[in-house]
mmCIF file of the C-alpha atoms, coordinates in Angstrom:
data_MODEL
# 
_entry.id   MODEL 
# 
loop_
_atom_site.group_PDB 
_atom_site.id 
_atom_site.type_symbol 
_atom_site.label_atom_id 
_atom_site.label_alt_id 
_atom_site.label_comp_id 
_atom_site.label_asym_id 
_atom_site.label_entity_id 
_atom_site.label_seq_id 
_atom_site.pdbx_PDB_ins_code 
_atom_site.Cartn_x 
_atom_site.Cartn_y 
_atom_site.Cartn_z 
_atom_site.occupancy 
_atom_site.B_iso_or_equiv 
_atom_site.pdbx_formal_charge 
_atom_site.auth_seq_id 
_atom_site.auth_comp_id 
_atom_site.auth_asym_id 
_atom_site.auth_atom_id 
_atom_site.pdbx_PDB_model_num 
ATOM 1   C CA . MET A 1 1   ? 159.444 256.596 148.080 1.00 0.00 ? 1   MET A CA 1 
ATOM 2   C CA . PRO A 1 2   ? 161.479 253.610 149.079 1.00 0.00 ? 2   PRO A CA 1 
ATOM 3   C CA . GLY A 1 3   ? 160.438 251.736 152.159 1.00 0.00 ? 3   GLY A CA 1 
ATOM 4   C CA . GLN A 1 4   ? 157.060 253.859 152.658 1.00 0.00 ? 4   GLN A CA 1 
ATOM 5   C CA . GLN A 1 5   ? 154.432 252.616 153.371 1.00 0.00 ? 5   GLN A CA 1 
ATOM 6   C CA . THR A 1 6   ? 150.983 252.951 151.526 1.00 0.00 ? 6   THR A CA 1 
ATOM 7   C CA . ARG A 1 7   ? 147.575 252.489 152.292 1.00 0.00 ? 7   ARG A CA 1 
ATOM 8   C CA . SER A 1 8   ? 145.325 250.897 149.511 1.00 0.00 ? 8   SER A CA 1 
ATOM 9   C CA . ASP A 1 9   ? 141.756 252.994 150.068 1.00 0.00 ? 9   ASP A CA 1 
ATOM 10  C CA . ALA A 1 10  ? 140.366 252.016 146.835 1.00 0.00 ? 10  ALA A CA 1 
ATOM 11  C CA . GLY A 1 11  ? 136.757 251.454 148.197 1.00 0.00 ? 11  GLY A CA 1 
ATOM 12  C CA . ALA A 1 12  ? 134.810 249.806 150.517 1.00 0.00 ? 12  ALA A CA 1 
ATOM 13  C CA . PRO A 1 13  ? 136.226 246.412 152.279 1.00 0.00 ? 13  PRO A CA 1 
ATOM 14  C CA . GLY A 1 14  ? 136.958 244.402 150.075 1.00 0.00 ? 14  GLY A CA 1 
ATOM 15  C CA . ALA A 1 15  ? 136.529 246.091 146.402 1.00 0.00 ? 15  ALA A CA 1 
ATOM 16  C CA . ASP A 1 16  ? 140.307 245.535 145.879 1.00 0.00 ? 16  ASP A CA 1 
ATOM 17  C CA . GLY A 1 17  ? 140.376 242.337 146.694 1.00 0.00 ? 17  GLY A CA 1 
ATOM 18  C CA . GLY A 1 18  ? 141.642 243.313 150.199 1.00 0.00 ? 18  GLY A CA 1 
ATOM 19  C CA . ASP A 1 19  ? 140.937 245.761 154.103 1.00 0.00 ? 19  ASP A CA 1 
ATOM 20  C CA . ASN A 1 20  ? 142.899 248.007 153.143 1.00 0.00 ? 20  ASN A CA 1 
ATOM 21  C CA . GLU A 1 21  ? 145.601 246.423 154.553 1.00 0.00 ? 21  GLU A CA 1 
ATOM 22  C CA . VAL A 1 22  ? 149.147 248.424 154.647 1.00 0.00 ? 22  VAL A CA 1 
ATOM 23  C CA . ARG A 1 23  ? 151.788 247.212 152.232 1.00 0.00 ? 23  ARG A CA 1 
ATOM 24  C CA . ARG A 1 24  ? 155.500 247.865 151.983 1.00 0.00 ? 24  ARG A CA 1 
ATOM 25  C CA . VAL A 1 25  ? 156.686 249.261 148.153 1.00 0.00 ? 25  VAL A CA 1 
ATOM 26  C CA . ARG A 1 26  ? 160.271 248.055 147.453 1.00 0.00 ? 26  ARG A CA 1 
ATOM 27  C CA . SER A 1 27  ? 162.575 250.356 146.745 1.00 0.00 ? 27  SER A CA 1 
ATOM 28  C CA . ASP A 1 28  ? 165.053 247.930 144.823 1.00 0.00 ? 28  ASP A CA 1 
ATOM 29  C CA . ALA A 1 29  ? 163.002 245.514 142.522 1.00 0.00 ? 29  ALA A CA 1 
ATOM 30  C CA . GLY A 1 30  ? 164.911 242.959 141.284 1.00 0.00 ? 30  GLY A CA 1 
ATOM 31  C CA . THR A 1 31  ? 168.398 244.045 142.837 1.00 0.00 ? 31  THR A CA 1 
ATOM 32  C CA . SER A 1 32  ? 168.833 241.727 145.232 1.00 0.00 ? 32  SER A CA 1 
ATOM 33  C CA . THR A 1 33  ? 171.254 238.819 145.300 1.00 0.00 ? 33  THR A CA 1 
ATOM 34  C CA . PRO A 1 34  ? 169.631 234.718 145.296 1.00 0.00 ? 34  PRO A CA 1 
ATOM 35  C CA . PRO A 1 35  ? 170.456 233.159 148.403 1.00 0.00 ? 35  PRO A CA 1 
ATOM 36  C CA . ARG A 1 36  ? 173.571 231.570 148.827 1.00 0.00 ? 36  ARG A CA 1 
ATOM 37  C CA . SER A 1 37  ? 173.528 227.667 148.434 1.00 0.00 ? 37  SER A CA 1 
ATOM 38  C CA . SER A 1 38  ? 174.887 225.300 151.226 1.00 0.00 ? 38  SER A CA 1 
ATOM 39  C CA . ARG A 1 39  ? 176.836 223.123 148.487 1.00 0.00 ? 39  ARG A CA 1 
ATOM 40  C CA . TYR A 1 40  ? 179.957 222.498 148.667 1.00 0.00 ? 40  TYR A CA 1 
ATOM 41  C CA . THR A 1 41  ? 182.082 222.598 145.329 1.00 0.00 ? 41  THR A CA 1 
ATOM 42  C CA . PRO A 1 42  ? 185.384 221.154 145.592 1.00 0.00 ? 42  PRO A CA 1 
ATOM 43  C CA . PRO A 1 43  ? 188.489 222.624 143.853 1.00 0.00 ? 43  PRO A CA 1 
ATOM 44  C CA . ILE A 1 44  ? 189.703 220.938 140.518 1.00 0.00 ? 44  ILE A CA 1 
ATOM 45  C CA . PRO A 1 45  ? 192.911 218.824 141.132 1.00 0.00 ? 45  PRO A CA 1 
ATOM 46  C CA . PRO A 1 46  ? 195.730 220.468 138.936 1.00 0.00 ? 46  PRO A CA 1 
ATOM 47  C CA . GLU A 1 47  ? 196.269 217.197 137.124 1.00 0.00 ? 47  GLU A CA 1 
ATOM 48  C CA . SER A 1 48  ? 193.135 217.946 135.661 1.00 0.00 ? 48  SER A CA 1 
ATOM 49  C CA . LYS A 1 49  ? 194.027 221.415 134.315 1.00 0.00 ? 49  LYS A CA 1 
ATOM 50  C CA . THR A 1 50  ? 197.139 219.998 132.094 1.00 0.00 ? 50  THR A CA 1 
ATOM 51  C CA . SER A 1 51  ? 196.165 220.197 128.173 1.00 0.00 ? 51  SER A CA 1 
ATOM 52  C CA . PRO A 1 52  ? 197.155 217.040 126.615 1.00 0.00 ? 52  PRO A CA 1 
ATOM 53  C CA . GLN A 1 53  ? 200.609 217.303 124.671 1.00 0.00 ? 53  GLN A CA 1 
ATOM 54  C CA . TRP A 1 54  ? 198.884 217.426 121.330 1.00 0.00 ? 54  TRP A CA 1 
ATOM 55  C CA . VAL A 1 55  ? 196.997 220.540 122.130 1.00 0.00 ? 55  VAL A CA 1 
ATOM 56  C CA . PRO A 1 56  ? 200.358 223.072 121.556 1.00 0.00 ? 56  PRO A CA 1 
ATOM 57  C CA . VAL A 1 57  ? 201.704 220.849 118.789 1.00 0.00 ? 57  VAL A CA 1 
ATOM 58  C CA . LEU A 1 58  ? 197.980 221.207 116.817 1.00 0.00 ? 58  LEU A CA 1 
ATOM 59  C CA . MET A 1 59  ? 198.273 225.332 117.896 1.00 0.00 ? 59  MET A CA 1 
ATOM 60  C CA . LEU A 1 60  ? 201.686 225.504 116.193 1.00 0.00 ? 60  LEU A CA 1 
ATOM 61  C CA . ALA A 1 61  ? 200.997 223.314 113.205 1.00 0.00 ? 61  ALA A CA 1 
ATOM 62  C CA . LEU A 1 62  ? 197.193 225.460 111.986 1.00 0.00 ? 62  LEU A CA 1 
ATOM 63  C CA . LEU A 1 63  ? 198.583 228.556 113.266 1.00 0.00 ? 63  LEU A CA 1 
ATOM 64  C CA . ILE A 1 64  ? 202.277 227.922 111.045 1.00 0.00 ? 64  ILE A CA 1 
ATOM 65  C CA . LEU A 1 65  ? 200.043 225.912 108.221 1.00 0.00 ? 65  LEU A CA 1 
ATOM 66  C CA . GLY A 1 66  ? 197.570 229.024 107.668 1.00 0.00 ? 66  GLY A CA 1 
ATOM 67  C CA . VAL A 1 67  ? 200.780 231.689 107.726 1.00 0.00 ? 67  VAL A CA 1 
ATOM 68  C CA . ILE A 1 68  ? 202.167 229.626 105.080 1.00 0.00 ? 68  ILE A CA 1 
ATOM 69  C CA . VAL A 1 69  ? 198.889 229.466 103.166 1.00 0.00 ? 69  VAL A CA 1 
ATOM 70  C CA . ILE A 1 70  ? 197.886 232.662 103.179 1.00 0.00 ? 70  ILE A CA 1 
ATOM 71  C CA . MET A 1 71  ? 202.006 233.618 101.935 1.00 0.00 ? 71  MET A CA 1 
ATOM 72  C CA . LEU A 1 72  ? 201.264 231.334 99.079  1.00 0.00 ? 72  LEU A CA 1 
ATOM 73  C CA . ARG A 1 73  ? 198.001 232.517 98.146  1.00 0.00 ? 73  ARG A CA 1 
ATOM 74  C CA . ASN A 1 74  ? 199.594 236.328 97.720  1.00 0.00 ? 74  ASN A CA 1 
ATOM 75  C CA . LEU A 1 75  ? 203.409 235.187 96.191  1.00 0.00 ? 75  LEU A CA 1 
ATOM 76  C CA . VAL A 1 76  ? 201.942 232.181 93.918  1.00 0.00 ? 76  VAL A CA 1 
ATOM 77  C CA . PHE A 1 77  ? 198.573 232.088 93.032  1.00 0.00 ? 77  PHE A CA 1 
ATOM 78  C CA . SER A 1 78  ? 196.899 235.358 92.922  1.00 0.00 ? 78  SER A CA 1 
ATOM 79  C CA . GLY A 1 79  ? 193.442 234.221 91.361  1.00 0.00 ? 79  GLY A CA 1 
ATOM 80  C CA . ASN A 1 80  ? 192.248 232.161 94.296  1.00 0.00 ? 80  ASN A CA 1 
ATOM 81  C CA . ASN A 1 81  ? 190.299 233.508 97.127  1.00 0.00 ? 81  ASN A CA 1 
ATOM 82  C CA . TRP A 1 82  ? 190.058 230.058 98.237  1.00 0.00 ? 82  TRP A CA 1 
ATOM 83  C CA . LEU A 1 83  ? 193.183 230.041 99.762  1.00 0.00 ? 83  LEU A CA 1 
ATOM 84  C CA . LEU A 1 84  ? 192.613 232.828 101.278 1.00 0.00 ? 84  LEU A CA 1 
ATOM 85  C CA . LEU A 1 85  ? 189.339 231.306 103.398 1.00 0.00 ? 85  LEU A CA 1 
ATOM 86  C CA . VAL A 1 86  ? 191.542 228.263 104.333 1.00 0.00 ? 86  VAL A CA 1 
ATOM 87  C CA . GLY A 1 87  ? 194.343 230.333 105.421 1.00 0.00 ? 87  GLY A CA 1 
ATOM 88  C CA . LEU A 1 88  ? 192.346 232.206 107.456 1.00 0.00 ? 88  LEU A CA 1 
ATOM 89  C CA . GLY A 1 89  ? 190.381 229.029 108.494 1.00 0.00 ? 89  GLY A CA 1 
ATOM 90  C CA . SER A 1 90  ? 193.084 227.441 109.955 1.00 0.00 ? 90  SER A CA 1 
ATOM 91  C CA . VAL A 1 91  ? 194.472 230.663 111.724 1.00 0.00 ? 91  VAL A CA 1 
ATOM 92  C CA . MET A 1 92  ? 191.455 230.798 113.160 1.00 0.00 ? 92  MET A CA 1 
ATOM 93  C CA . GLY A 1 93  ? 191.727 227.044 114.573 1.00 0.00 ? 93  GLY A CA 1 
ATOM 94  C CA . GLY A 1 94  ? 194.697 228.043 115.991 1.00 0.00 ? 94  GLY A CA 1 
ATOM 95  C CA . LEU A 1 95  ? 193.802 230.718 117.851 1.00 0.00 ? 95  LEU A CA 1 
ATOM 96  C CA . TYR A 1 96  ? 190.942 228.427 119.075 1.00 0.00 ? 96  TYR A CA 1 
ATOM 97  C CA . THR A 1 97  ? 192.833 225.885 120.436 1.00 0.00 ? 97  THR A CA 1 
ATOM 98  C CA . ALA A 1 98  ? 195.467 228.564 121.785 1.00 0.00 ? 98  ALA A CA 1 
ATOM 99  C CA . THR A 1 99  ? 192.594 229.392 123.947 1.00 0.00 ? 99  THR A CA 1 
ATOM 100 C CA . LYS A 1 100 ? 192.293 225.512 125.135 1.00 0.00 ? 100 LYS A CA 1 
ATOM 101 C CA . TRP A 1 101 ? 195.314 225.520 126.096 1.00 0.00 ? 101 TRP A CA 1 
ATOM 102 C CA . ARG A 1 102 ? 196.577 225.110 129.744 1.00 0.00 ? 102 ARG A CA 1 
# 
């Protein structure tokens, strides 16, 4: 029924709220794109895209610390799972910091 015209003949004129008007059935319901904005968004300057120097240092420190804590937990402190959680948290913090490095 795309683009087909239908007639609403439900009864007397005005019974369905209209006077037997012809309406268009829309075939692509919900797939239309919004209108383009007329606002201009300037590009980000290159100097604001660089990360501070501490970001890669923190990333490497967290990754190395996490690996060392996990190794120590497995080699020296075998009965404590808190060290494993601290090591994994440190590695995850290093990976998160890596996503912020530009």
